[in-house]
N, CA, C and O atoms as a Tinker XYZ file with bonds, in Angstrom:
   448  protein
     1  N     28.762000   44.966000  -20.739000    73     2
     2  CA    29.199000   43.869000  -19.903000    64     1     3
     3  C     30.333000   43.158000  -20.635000    63     2     4     5
     4  O     30.214000   42.826000  -21.814000    81     3
     5  N     31.413000   42.935000  -19.933000    73     3     6
     6  CA    32.579000   42.317000  -20.549000    64     5     7
     7  C     32.446000   40.799000  -20.517000    63     6     8     9
     8  O     31.541000   40.238000  -19.899000    81     7
     9  N     33.366000   40.174000  -21.192000    73     7    10
    10  CA    33.377000   38.712000  -21.263000    64     9    11
    11  C     33.624000   38.108000  -19.880000    63    10    12    13
    12  O     33.037000   37.082000  -19.538000    81    11
    13  N     34.481000   38.733000  -19.093000    73    11    14
    14  CA    34.777000   38.223000  -17.750000    64    13    15
    15  C     33.538000   38.271000  -16.846000    63    14    16    17
    16  O     33.257000   37.336000  -16.096000    81    15
    17  N     32.805000   39.392000  -16.940000    73    15    18
    18  CA    31.596000   39.494000  -16.124000    64    17    19
    19  C     30.549000   38.469000  -16.559000    63    18    20    21
    20  O     29.881000   37.867000  -15.718000    81    19
    21  N     30.409000   38.274000  -17.853000    73    19    22
    22  CA    29.460000   37.283000  -18.367000    64    21    23
    23  C     29.847000   35.884000  -17.904000    63    22    24    25
    24  O     28.987000   35.096000  -17.509000    81    23
    25  N     31.120000   35.582000  -17.951000    73    23    26
    26  CA    31.608000   34.278000  -17.503000    64    25    27
    27  C     31.364000   34.094000  -16.007000    63    26    28    29
    28  O     30.962000   33.017000  -15.566000    81    27
    29  N     31.610000   35.149000  -15.229000    73    27    30
    30  CA    31.353000   35.052000  -13.790000    64    29    31
    31  C     29.872000   34.831000  -13.503000    63    30    32    33
    32  O     29.530000   34.009000  -12.653000    81    31
    33  N     28.983000   35.551000  -14.198000    73    31    34
    34  CA    27.545000   35.357000  -13.991000    64    33    35
    35  C     27.119000   33.949000  -14.428000    63    34    36    37
    36  O     26.239000   33.351000  -13.811000    81    35
    37  N     27.723000   33.436000  -15.459000    73    35    38
    38  CA    27.421000   32.072000  -15.906000    64    37    39
    39  C     27.824000   31.044000  -14.855000    63    38    40    41
    40  O     27.105000   30.076000  -14.605000    81    39
    41  N     28.984000   31.270000  -14.245000    73    39    42
    42  CA    29.438000   30.368000  -13.182000    64    41    43
    43  C     28.513000   30.455000  -11.980000    63    42    44    45
    44  O     28.171000   29.432000  -11.387000    81    43
    45  N     28.105000   31.666000  -11.612000    73    43    46
    46  CA    27.190000   31.851000  -10.478000    64    45    47
    47  C     25.857000   31.165000  -10.772000    63    46    48    49
    48  O     25.317000   30.468000   -9.914000    81    47
    49  N     25.330000   31.357000  -11.971000    73    47    50
    50  CA    24.059000   30.711000  -12.330000    64    49    51
    51  C     24.197000   29.191000  -12.326000    63    50    52    53
    52  O     23.286000   28.486000  -11.891000    81    51
    53  N     25.305000   28.694000  -12.797000    73    51    54
    54  CA    25.547000   27.248000  -12.786000    64    53    55
    55  C     25.592000   26.691000  -11.371000    63    54    56    57
    56  O     25.022000   25.637000  -11.089000    81    55
    57  N     26.281000   27.417000  -10.477000    73    55    58
    58  CA    26.348000   26.984000   -9.080000    64    57    59
    59  C     24.975000   27.038000   -8.410000    63    58    60    61
    60  O     24.631000   26.151000   -7.630000    81    59
    61  N     24.195000   28.070000   -8.710000    73    59    62
    62  CA    22.839000   28.154000   -8.156000    64    61    63
    63  C     21.959000   27.008000   -8.672000    63    62    64    65
    64  O     21.172000   26.439000   -7.915000    81    63
    65  N     22.091000   26.673000   -9.947000    73    63    66
    66  CA    21.322000   25.563000  -10.509000    64    65    67
    67  C     21.734000   24.249000   -9.855000    63    66    68    69
    68  O     20.881000   23.413000   -9.556000    81    67
    69  N     23.018000   24.063000   -9.633000    73    67    70
    70  CA    23.506000   22.855000   -8.975000    64    69    71
    71  C     22.981000   22.767000   -7.546000    63    70    72    73
    72  O     22.578000   21.695000   -7.096000    81    71
    73  N     22.985000   23.895000   -6.832000    73    71    74
    74  CA    22.455000   23.912000   -5.458000    64    73    75
    75  C     20.966000   23.585000   -5.459000    63    74    76    77
    76  O     20.492000   22.856000   -4.588000    81    75
    77  N     20.226000   24.118000   -6.427000    73    75    78
    78  CA    18.794000   23.835000   -6.522000    64    77    79
    79  C     18.543000   22.346000   -6.772000    63    78    80    81
    80  O     17.655000   21.755000   -6.157000    81    79
    81  N     19.309000   21.748000   -7.660000    73    79    82
    82  CA    19.155000   20.316000   -7.944000    64    81    83
    83  C     19.479000   19.493000   -6.704000    63    82    84    85
    84  O     18.784000   18.517000   -6.421000    81    83
    85  N     20.501000   19.857000   -5.970000    73    83    86
    86  CA    20.844000   19.139000   -4.747000    64    85    87
    87  C     19.744000   19.254000   -3.696000    63    86    88    89
    88  O     19.410000   18.265000   -3.043000    81    87
    89  N     19.179000   20.443000   -3.525000    73    87    90
    90  CA    18.093000   20.627000   -2.557000    64    89    91
    91  C     16.883000   19.788000   -2.964000    63    90    92    93
    92  O     16.251000   19.163000   -2.112000    81    91
    93  N     16.554000   19.767000   -4.256000    73    91    94
    94  CA    15.426000   18.949000   -4.739000    64    93    95
    95  C     15.681000   17.461000   -4.509000    63    94    96    97
    96  O     14.770000   16.735000   -4.111000    81    95
    97  N     16.900000   17.002000   -4.752000    73    95    98
    98  CA    17.233000   15.591000   -4.548000    64    97    99
    99  C     17.131000   15.208000   -3.070000    63    98   100   101
   100  O     16.623000   14.138000   -2.735000    81    99
   101  N     17.612000   16.079000   -2.199000    73    99   102
   102  CA    17.526000   15.811000   -0.756000    64   101   103
   103  C     16.067000   15.800000   -0.306000    63   102   104   105
   104  O     15.675000   14.939000    0.482000    81   103
   105  N     15.250000   16.746000   -0.796000    73   103   106
   106  CA    13.825000   16.776000   -0.432000    64   105   107
   107  C     13.119000   15.516000   -0.923000    63   106   108   109
   108  O     12.286000   14.956000   -0.211000    81   107
   109  N     13.446000   15.065000   -2.139000    73   107   110
   110  CA    12.850000   13.833000   -2.673000    64   109   111
   111  C     13.236000   12.635000   -1.813000    63   110   112   113
   112  O     12.391000   11.791000   -1.513000    81   111
   113  N     14.490000   12.552000   -1.418000    73   111   114
   114  CA    14.949000   11.442000   -0.580000    64   113   115
   115  C     14.212000   11.434000    0.757000    63   114   116   117
   116  O     13.789000   10.378000    1.227000    81   115
   117  N     14.056000   12.605000    1.370000    73   115   118
   118  CA    13.372000   12.693000    2.665000    64   117   119
   119  C     11.908000   12.307000    2.518000    63   118   120   121
   120  O     11.384000   11.566000    3.350000    81   119
   121  N     11.232000   12.794000    1.472000    73   119   122
   122  CA     9.826000   12.435000    1.257000    64   121   123
   123  C      9.663000   10.938000    1.019000    63   122   124   125
   124  O      8.699000   10.338000    1.495000    81   123
   125  N     10.579000   10.341000    0.299000    73   123   126
   126  CA    10.498000    8.903000    0.035000    64   125   127
   127  C     10.668000    8.099000    1.323000    63   126   128   129
   128  O      9.954000    7.122000    1.545000    81   127
   129  N     11.606000    8.506000    2.165000    73   127   130
   130  CA    11.810000    7.818000    3.447000    64   129   131
   131  C     10.562000    7.925000    4.320000    63   130   132   133
   132  O     10.167000    6.947000    4.953000    81   131
   133  N      9.937000    9.105000    4.360000    73   131   134
   134  CA     8.717000    9.292000    5.148000    64   133   135
   135  C      7.609000    8.401000    4.616000    63   134   136   137
   136  O      6.893000    7.778000    5.400000    81   135
   137  N      7.450000    8.325000    3.297000    73   135   138
   138  CA     6.408000    7.481000    2.696000    64   137   139
   139  C      6.653000    6.009000    3.010000    63   138   140   141
   140  O      5.704000    5.275000    3.287000    81   139
   141  N      7.906000    5.564000    2.971000    73   139   142
   142  CA     8.213000    4.169000    3.292000    64   141   143
   143  C      7.902000    3.861000    4.747000    63   142   144   145
   144  O      7.381000    2.789000    5.053000    81   143
   145  N      8.214000    4.792000    5.655000    73   143   146
   146  CA     7.906000    4.575000    7.072000    64   145   147
   147  C      6.401000    4.524000    7.299000    63   146   148   149
   148  O      5.926000    3.709000    8.089000    81   147
   149  N      5.642000    5.383000    6.617000    73   147   150
   150  CA     4.186000    5.353000    6.746000    64   149   151
   151  C      3.618000    4.044000    6.207000    63   150   152   153
   152  O      2.688000    3.485000    6.789000    81   151
   153  N      4.172000    3.553000    5.097000    73   151   154
   154  CA     3.707000    2.282000    4.549000    64   153   155
   155  C      4.016000    1.142000    5.517000    63   154   156   157
   156  O      3.179000    0.262000    5.719000    81   155
   157  N      5.194000    1.147000    6.110000    73   155   158
   158  CA     5.541000    0.113000    7.099000    64   157   159
   159  C      4.611000    0.171000    8.300000    63   158   160   161
   160  O      4.150000   -0.860000    8.789000    81   159
   161  N      4.339000    1.378000    8.770000    73   159   162
   162  CA     3.461000    1.538000    9.923000    64   161   163
   163  C      2.039000    1.061000    9.583000    63   162   164   165
   164  O      1.383000    0.440000   10.418000    81   163
   165  N      1.568000    1.343000    8.377000    73   163   166
   166  CA     0.240000    0.902000    7.949000    64   165   167
   167  C      0.185000   -0.614000    7.878000    63   166   168   169
   168  O     -0.786000   -1.219000    8.333000    81   167
   169  N      1.211000   -1.235000    7.315000    73   167   170
   170  CA     1.244000   -2.697000    7.245000    64   169   171
   171  C      1.252000   -3.315000    8.634000    63   170   172   173
   172  O      0.569000   -4.310000    8.876000    81   171
   173  N      2.018000   -2.733000    9.547000    73   171   174
   174  CA     2.076000   -3.262000   10.910000    64   173   175
   175  C      0.732000   -3.116000   11.619000    63   174   176   177
   176  O      0.331000   -4.010000   12.364000    81   175
   177  N      0.032000   -2.004000   11.400000    73   175   178
   178  CA    -1.248000   -1.784000   12.059000    64   177   179
   179  C     -2.316000   -2.734000   11.543000    63   178   180   181
   180  O     -3.129000   -3.225000   12.325000    81   179
   181  N     -2.330000   -3.002000   10.249000    73   179   182
   182  CA    -3.412000   -3.791000    9.660000    64   181   183
   183  C     -3.142000   -5.292000    9.638000    63   182   184   185
   184  O     -4.077000   -6.077000    9.486000    81   183
   185  N     -1.919000   -5.699000    9.783000    73   183   186
   186  CA    -1.598000   -7.112000    9.705000    64   185   187
   187  C     -0.897000   -7.601000   10.960000    63   186   188   189
   188  O      0.100000   -8.320000   10.886000    81   187
   189  N     -1.420000   -7.211000   12.104000    73   187   190
   190  CA    -0.868000   -7.696000   13.357000    64   189   191
   191  C     -1.254000   -9.166000   13.544000    63   190   192   193
   192  O     -2.418000   -9.511000   13.338000    81   191
   193  N     -0.323000  -10.039000   13.926000    73   191   194
   194  CA    -0.662000  -11.448000   14.095000    64   193   195
   195  C     -1.469000  -11.720000   15.363000    63   194   196   197
   196  O     -2.022000  -12.811000   15.503000    81   195
   197  N     -1.554000  -10.764000   16.292000    73   195   198
   198  CA    -2.210000  -10.999000   17.566000    64   197   199
   199  C     -3.734000  -11.016000   17.462000    63   198   200   201
   200  O     -4.397000  -11.751000   18.195000    81   199
   201  N     -4.279000  -10.230000   16.578000    73   199   202
   202  CA    -5.731000  -10.151000   16.501000    64   201   203
   203  C     -6.185000  -10.298000   15.052000    63   202   204   205
   204  O     -5.475000   -9.894000   14.132000    81   203
   205  N     -7.372000  -10.879000   14.848000    73   203   206
   206  CA    -7.856000  -11.008000   13.471000    64   205   207
   207  C     -8.329000   -9.652000   12.936000    63   206   208   209
   208  O     -8.814000   -8.810000   13.691000    81   207
   209  N     -8.183000   -9.463000   11.661000    73   207   210
   210  CA    -8.603000   -8.236000   11.035000    64   209   211
   211  C    -10.115000   -8.240000   10.891000    63   210   212   213
   212  O    -10.681000   -9.180000   10.332000    81   211
   213  N    -10.774000   -7.208000   11.384000    73   211   214
   214  CA   -12.226000   -7.115000   11.299000    64   213   215
   215  C    -12.588000   -6.008000   10.315000    63   214   216   217
   216  O    -12.049000   -4.902000   10.365000    81   215
   217  N    -13.502000   -6.334000    9.434000    73   215   218
   218  CA   -13.955000   -5.378000    8.447000    64   217   219
   219  C    -15.404000   -5.009000    8.740000    63   218   220   221
   220  O    -16.167000   -5.836000    9.240000    81   219
   221  N    -15.780000   -3.788000    8.435000    73   219   222
   222  CA   -17.152000   -3.338000    8.625000    64   221   223
   223  C    -17.606000   -2.641000    7.355000    63   222   224   225
   224  O    -16.919000   -1.760000    6.839000    81   223
   225  N    -18.771000   -3.042000    6.855000    73   223   226
   226  CA   -19.341000   -2.402000    5.685000    64   225   227
   227  C    -20.822000   -2.208000    5.921000    63   226   228   229
   228  O    -21.565000   -3.183000    6.039000    81   227
   229  N    -21.260000   -0.970000    5.991000    73   227   230
   230  CA   -22.659000   -0.608000    6.224000    64   229   231
   231  C    -23.233000   -1.307000    7.446000    63   230   232   233
   232  O    -24.361000   -1.799000    7.411000    81   231
   233  N    -22.481000   -1.351000    8.499000    73   231   234
   234  CA   -22.947000   -1.914000    9.762000    64   233   235
   235  C    -22.740000   -3.412000    9.900000    63   234   236   237
   236  O    -22.829000   -3.931000   11.013000    81   235
   237  N    -22.467000   -4.126000    8.820000    73   235   238
   238  CA   -22.224000   -5.569000    8.896000    64   237   239
   239  C    -20.753000   -5.809000    9.173000    63   238   240   241
   240  O    -19.886000   -5.239000    8.510000    81   239
   241  N    -20.473000   -6.653000   10.153000    73   239   242
   242  CA   -19.090000   -6.955000   10.523000    64   241   243
   243  C    -18.644000   -8.252000    9.848000    63   242   244   245
   244  O    -19.383000   -9.235000    9.803000    81   243
   245  N    -17.440000   -8.228000    9.336000    73   243   246
   246  CA   -16.842000   -9.389000    8.691000    64   245   247
   247  C    -15.504000   -9.650000    9.353000    63   246   248   249
   248  O    -14.716000   -8.726000    9.551000    81   247
   249  N    -15.244000  -10.894000    9.694000    73   247   250
   250  CA   -13.974000  -11.282000   10.281000    64   249   251
   251  C    -13.265000  -12.168000    9.275000    63   250   252   253
   252  O    -13.819000  -13.166000    8.813000    81   251
   253  N    -12.052000  -11.802000    8.941000    73   251   254
   254  CA   -11.289000  -12.628000    8.019000    64   253   255
   255  C    -10.940000  -13.945000    8.683000    63   254   256   257
   256  O    -10.764000  -13.990000    9.901000    81   255
   257  N    -10.835000  -15.027000    7.904000    73   255   258
   258  CA   -10.505000  -16.320000    8.505000    64   257   259
   259  C     -9.117000  -16.304000    9.128000    63   258   260   261
   260  O     -8.245000  -15.533000    8.729000    81   259
   261  N     -8.931000  -17.177000   10.120000    73   259   262
   262  CA    -7.629000  -17.282000   10.781000    64   261   263
   263  C     -6.588000  -17.799000    9.819000    63   262   264   265
   264  O     -6.907000  -18.334000    8.757000    81   263
   265  N     -5.358000  -17.634000   10.199000    73   263   266
   266  CA    -4.280000  -18.133000    9.359000    64   265   267
   267  C     -4.105000  -19.645000    9.511000    63   266   268   269
   268  O     -3.248000  -20.239000    8.857000    81   267
   269  N     -4.917000  -20.267000   10.372000    73   267   270
   270  CA    -4.821000  -21.704000   10.555000    64   269   271
   271  C     -5.501000  -22.477000    9.431000    63   270   272   273
   272  O     -5.353000  -23.697000    9.352000    81   271
   273  N     -6.245000  -21.792000    8.558000    73   271   274
   274  CA    -6.915000  -22.472000    7.461000    64   273   275
   275  C     -5.894000  -22.989000    6.465000    63   274   276   277
   276  O     -4.753000  -22.530000    6.418000    81   275
   277  N     -6.327000  -23.941000    5.681000    73   275   278
   278  CA    -5.436000  -24.557000    4.710000    64   277   279
   279  C     -5.073000  -23.539000    3.633000    63   278   280   281
   280  O     -5.958000  -22.944000    3.017000    81   279
   281  N     -3.798000  -23.339000    3.407000    73   279   282
   282  CA    -3.335000  -22.358000    2.433000    64   281   283
   283  C     -3.168000  -23.005000    1.069000    63   282   284   285
   284  O     -2.575000  -24.077000    0.948000    81   283
   285  N     -3.689000  -22.352000    0.054000    73   283   286
   286  CA    -3.532000  -22.850000   -1.312000    64   285   287
   287  C     -2.229000  -22.335000   -1.908000    63   286   288   289
   288  O     -1.468000  -23.091000   -2.511000    81   287
   289  N     -1.982000  -21.047000   -1.734000    73   287   290
   290  CA    -0.779000  -20.446000   -2.321000    64   289   291
   291  C     -0.332000  -19.260000   -1.482000    63   290   292   293
   292  O     -1.130000  -18.616000   -0.802000    81   291
   293  N      0.939000  -18.996000   -1.549000    73   291   294
   294  CA     1.499000  -17.803000   -0.934000    64   293   295
   295  C      2.084000  -16.962000   -2.063000    63   294   296   297
   296  O      2.997000  -17.393000   -2.767000    81   295
   297  N      1.548000  -15.761000   -2.223000    73   295   298
   298  CA     1.928000  -14.899000   -3.328000    64   297   299
   299  C      2.787000  -13.756000   -2.795000    63   298   300   301
   300  O      2.332000  -12.990000   -1.945000    81   299
   301  N      4.021000  -13.631000   -3.281000    73   299   302
   302  CA     4.840000  -12.496000   -2.843000    64   301   303
   303  C      4.377000  -11.220000   -3.544000    63   302   304   305
   304  O      4.198000  -11.196000   -4.762000    81   303
   305  N      4.188000  -10.163000   -2.758000    73   303   306
   306  CA     3.780000   -8.873000   -3.305000    64   305   307
   307  C      4.714000   -7.804000   -2.775000    63   306   308   309
   308  O      5.413000   -8.002000   -1.781000    81   307
   309  N      4.714000   -6.667000   -3.456000    73   307   310
   310  CA     5.556000   -5.557000   -3.030000    64   309   311
   311  C      4.717000   -4.288000   -3.087000    63   310   312   313
   312  O      4.098000   -3.986000   -4.107000    81   311
   313  N      4.703000   -3.538000   -1.965000    73   311   314
   314  CA     3.952000   -2.294000   -1.875000    64   313   315
   315  C      4.893000   -1.189000   -1.434000    63   314   316   317
   316  O      5.394000   -1.200000   -0.310000    81   315
   317  N      5.130000   -0.242000   -2.315000    73   315   318
   318  CA     6.028000    0.887000   -2.055000    64   317   319
   319  C      7.384000    0.441000   -1.533000    63   318   320   321
   320  O      7.926000    1.012000   -0.588000    81   319
   321  N      7.911000   -0.581000   -2.164000    73   319   322
   322  CA     9.241000   -1.040000   -1.803000    64   321   323
   323  C      9.288000   -2.014000   -0.650000    63   322   324   325
   324  O     10.350000   -2.564000   -0.357000    81   323
   325  N      8.150000   -2.246000    0.025000    73   323   326
   326  CA     8.120000   -3.178000    1.147000    64   325   327
   327  C      7.582000   -4.517000    0.658000    63   326   328   329
   328  O      6.453000   -4.592000    0.172000    81   327
   329  N      8.376000   -5.568000    0.783000    73   327   330
   330  CA     7.974000   -6.890000    0.327000    64   329   331
   331  C      7.228000   -7.629000    1.436000    63   330   332   333
   332  O      7.611000   -7.567000    2.604000    81   331
   333  N      6.164000   -8.324000    1.055000    73   331   334
   334  CA     5.396000   -9.140000    1.989000    64   333   335
   335  C      4.816000  -10.321000    1.226000    63   334   336   337
   336  O      4.948000  -10.395000    0.005000    81   335
   337  N      4.176000  -11.244000    1.936000    73   335   338
   338  CA     3.592000  -12.425000    1.315000    64   337   339
   339  C      2.106000  -12.465000    1.652000    63   338   340   341
   340  O      1.724000  -12.332000    2.815000    81   339
   341  N      1.272000  -12.649000    0.634000    73   339   342
   342  CA    -0.169000  -12.777000    0.817000    64   341   343
   343  C     -0.525000  -14.247000    0.678000    63   342   344   345
   344  O     -0.153000  -14.886000   -0.306000    81   343
   345  N     -1.249000  -14.793000    1.665000    73   343   346
   346  CA    -1.632000  -16.195000    1.652000    64   345   347
   347  C     -3.075000  -16.319000    1.190000    63   346   348   349
   348  O     -3.974000  -15.696000    1.755000    81   347
   349  N     -3.290000  -17.132000    0.152000    73   347   350
   350  CA    -4.635000  -17.393000   -0.356000    64   349   351
   351  C     -5.086000  -18.706000    0.264000    63   350   352   353
   352  O     -4.402000  -19.722000    0.136000    81   351
   353  N     -6.249000  -18.692000    0.946000    73   351   354
   354  CA    -6.720000  -19.895000    1.633000    64   353   355
   355  C     -7.834000  -20.563000    0.848000    63   354   356   357
   356  O     -8.421000  -19.970000   -0.057000    81   355
   357  N     -8.111000  -21.795000    1.206000    73   355   358
   358  CA    -9.160000  -22.556000    0.549000    64   357   359
   359  C    -10.518000  -22.310000    1.176000    63   358   360   361
   360  O    -11.512000  -22.900000    0.752000    81   359
   361  N    -10.574000  -21.457000    2.167000    73   359   362
   362  CA   -11.823000  -21.173000    2.855000    64   361   363
   363  C    -12.690000  -20.260000    1.991000    63   362   364   365
   364  O    -12.316000  -19.120000    1.715000    81   363
   365  N    -13.826000  -20.757000    1.573000    73   363   366
   366  CA   -14.768000  -19.971000    0.777000    64   365   367
   367  C    -16.009000  -19.683000    1.589000    63   366   368   369
   368  O    -17.122000  -19.846000    1.089000    81   367
   369  N    -15.848000  -19.263000    2.818000    73   367   370
   370  CA   -16.976000  -18.993000    3.685000    64   369   371
   371  C    -17.589000  -17.655000    3.335000    63   370   372   373
   372  O    -16.889000  -16.690000    3.031000    81   371
   373  N    -18.920000  -17.613000    3.384000    73   371   374
   374  CA   -19.626000  -16.363000    3.157000    64   373   375
   375  C    -19.727000  -15.605000    4.472000    63   374   376   377
   376  O    -19.821000  -16.221000    5.533000    81   375
   377  N    -19.709000  -14.295000    4.417000    73   375   378
   378  CA   -19.849000  -13.520000    5.656000    64   377   379
   379  C    -21.250000  -13.664000    6.233000    63   378   380   381
   380  O    -22.179000  -14.099000    5.553000    81   379
   381  N    -21.382000  -13.285000    7.516000    73   379   382
   382  CA   -22.681000  -13.351000    8.161000    64   381   383
   383  C    -23.657000  -12.436000    7.432000    63   382   384   385
   384  O    -23.286000  -11.354000    6.978000    81   383
   385  N    -24.910000  -12.879000    7.324000    73   383   386
   386  CA   -25.926000  -12.071000    6.676000    64   385   387
   387  C    -26.017000  -12.290000    5.183000    63   386   388   389
   388  O    -26.766000  -11.582000    4.510000    81   387
   389  N    -25.280000  -13.247000    4.642000    73   387   390
   390  CA   -25.323000  -13.538000    3.214000    64   389   391
   391  C    -25.749000  -14.990000    3.041000    63   390   392   393
   392  O    -25.160000  -15.894000    3.634000    81   391
   393  N    -26.783000  -15.208000    2.219000    73   391   394
   394  CA   -27.298000  -16.554000    1.975000    64   393   395
   395  C    -27.205000  -16.853000    0.487000    63   394   396   397
   396  O    -27.718000  -16.087000   -0.330000    81   395
   397  N    -26.547000  -17.975000    0.116000    73   395   398
   398  CA   -26.513000  -18.323000   -1.310000    64   397   399
   399  C    -27.866000  -18.907000   -1.730000    63   398   400   401
   400  O    -28.385000  -19.814000   -1.079000    81   399
   401  N    -28.425000  -18.388000   -2.807000    73   399   402
   402  CA   -29.697000  -18.862000   -3.330000    64   401   403
   403  C    -29.558000  -19.151000   -4.813000    63   402   404   405
   404  O    -28.591000  -18.738000   -5.453000    81   403
   405  N    -30.546000  -19.875000   -5.357000    73   403   406
   406  CA   -30.537000  -20.186000   -6.772000    64   405   407
   407  C    -31.962000  -20.029000   -7.290000    63   406   408   409
   408  O    -32.896000  -20.561000   -6.690000    81   407
   409  N    -32.144000  -19.305000   -8.396000    73   407   410
   410  CA   -33.445000  -19.104000   -8.994000    64   409   411
   411  C    -33.360000  -19.484000  -10.459000    63   410   412   413
   412  O    -32.639000  -18.859000  -11.236000    81   411
   413  N    -34.115000  -20.529000  -10.833000    73   411   414
   414  CA   -34.118000  -21.043000  -12.206000    64   413   415
   415  C    -32.709000  -21.342000  -12.699000    63   414   416   417
   416  O    -32.358000  -21.046000  -13.842000    81   415
   417  N    -31.922000  -21.925000  -11.829000    73   415   418
   418  CA   -30.577000  -22.353000  -12.190000    64   417   419
   419  C    -29.515000  -21.277000  -12.133000    63   418   420   421
   420  O    -28.351000  -21.539000  -12.436000    81   419
   421  N    -29.894000  -20.074000  -11.751000    73   419   422
   422  CA   -28.928000  -18.971000  -11.694000    64   421   423
   423  C    -28.607000  -18.686000  -10.231000    63   422   424   425
   424  O    -29.497000  -18.310000   -9.468000    81   423
   425  N    -27.346000  -18.859000   -9.828000    73   423   426
   426  CA   -26.997000  -18.587000   -8.419000    64   425   427
   427  C    -26.889000  -17.096000   -8.166000    63   426   428   429
   428  O    -26.426000  -16.333000   -9.014000    81   427
   429  N    -27.324000  -16.701000   -6.991000    73   427   430
   430  CA   -27.169000  -15.331000   -6.536000    64   429   431
   431  C    -27.093000  -15.321000   -5.032000    63   430   432   433
   432  O    -27.344000  -16.341000   -4.392000    81   431
   433  N    -26.751000  -14.190000   -4.457000    73   431   434
   434  CA   -26.606000  -14.060000   -3.022000    64   433   435
   435  C    -27.687000  -13.136000   -2.482000    63   434   436   437
   436  O    -27.965000  -12.083000   -3.056000    81   435
   437  N    -28.289000  -13.539000   -1.380000    73   435   438
   438  CA   -29.260000  -12.688000   -0.694000    64   437   439
   439  C    -28.554000  -12.080000    0.506000    63   438   440   441
   440  O    -27.995000  -12.788000    1.343000    81   439
   441  N    -28.590000  -10.757000    0.574000    73   439   442
   442  CA   -27.953000  -10.051000    1.684000    64   441   443
   443  C    -29.032000   -9.611000    2.646000    63   442   444   445
   444  O    -29.978000   -8.930000    2.250000    81   443
   445  N    -28.903000   -9.993000    3.911000    73   443   446
   446  CA   -29.917000   -9.675000    4.923000    64   445   447
   447  C    -29.706000   -8.302000    5.454000    63   446   448
   448  O    -30.460000   -7.851000    6.317000    81   447
């Protein structure tokens, strides 16, 4: 194999490597855009202002307090590049089926 042929194969390999890197970069960009859209869609589904978020754990239903409660702080958070604000309220209500009890000075919760 002559020097010219070796140089040509080196150029071909370099171009193939460059094409591979470009394809990987484009695939990464597309996957990132899809993940961001899914995160936006998830946030929109779970934090709709029209209805309260209802949680269910082992058959017990929990409703988060309304946004009309007194807010203590608003904490900015970021999830997968999407910025939002989480409001911490002063409402310390226990969910239905939970009773605060105290035994010999030690507080605990009774779950019905």
